[in-house]
N, C-alpha and C positions, 0 to 999 in steps of 0.2 A: 672810496670813490663816491662822488655825488650821485644821487638817485637819477638825475637828469643827464649824467654823462654817458655818452654813446661812443662806441668804438666802431670803426669800419667793419661791416659784416654783421653787426648786431641786428637781430630781427626787430622790426618796429611794428608791423601790422600783419595780420592774417586777413586776406580778402577771400570771402567765400562766395562763389557763384551760386545764386539762389536756385538756378535751374538744374545744375549738375552736381552741386555740393562739392565741386573742386575747390581746393584751398591753395591760394598763392601767398607765399610769405614775402613781404617787402622788407628789404634790409637796407641799412645805412651804407652809403658809399663813402662816407668820411667820418673821421673822429670829430667829436664836438659835443655840444649841449643840445638836447632835445627841448625846444622851448615853445612849440605851438602844435596843437592837434585839433582836428575838427571833431566835434561831439555830435556826430550824426551816424545813423545806422546804415544808410544806403548812399552810395556815391556813384557818379557816372564816370566813364572812362576819361582820364585826364584831369580829374578834379584833385586839387591839392589835399593831402591828408594830414601833413604835419611838416615841421621844419627842423632841421639840424643845422646849427651854425658852428663853424670850426675856425681854427687859427689860420688855415691856408685858404686864400681867396680862390674861388672857382670862376669868377667873372671879373671883367675889367670894364672901365668906363662908367657910364651912367647906370648906377646900380638900382635906382628907384624907378627907372623907365622900363618899357617893354623890351623883351629880348629880341635880338636881331637875327639869330640863327637857331636852328633846332639842334645843332651839333654841340652846343655848349653843354657842359655838365650842369645838371640842375641842382640848385640848393633845396628847392622845395621837393618834397617827396610826393610823387603822384603816380597814379596807376591808370 
C-alpha cells in the first residue's frame, strides 16, 4: 500500500490541549490519499489540518466555491 494511502478510521492527527494535556485523535472518514497537511504546531478550532481525497464524491455542484450547508460531509479534516 502507498505511504499516503488512508483507510476510513485511520488516525491522522493527535491534537493536544495545551491547558489540560487532553489528547484527541482525528481519524479519516473516508478511504483515499492523504495529500495535504499543515506544518504548524498550534491551530485554532475549525482550522483545516489536512486533506484526504477519495474515489467517492462527498460534495456535488460547485466544488471550488464556498460550502452551502454545515451538514455536508467535509473533505478537509478540521478540528
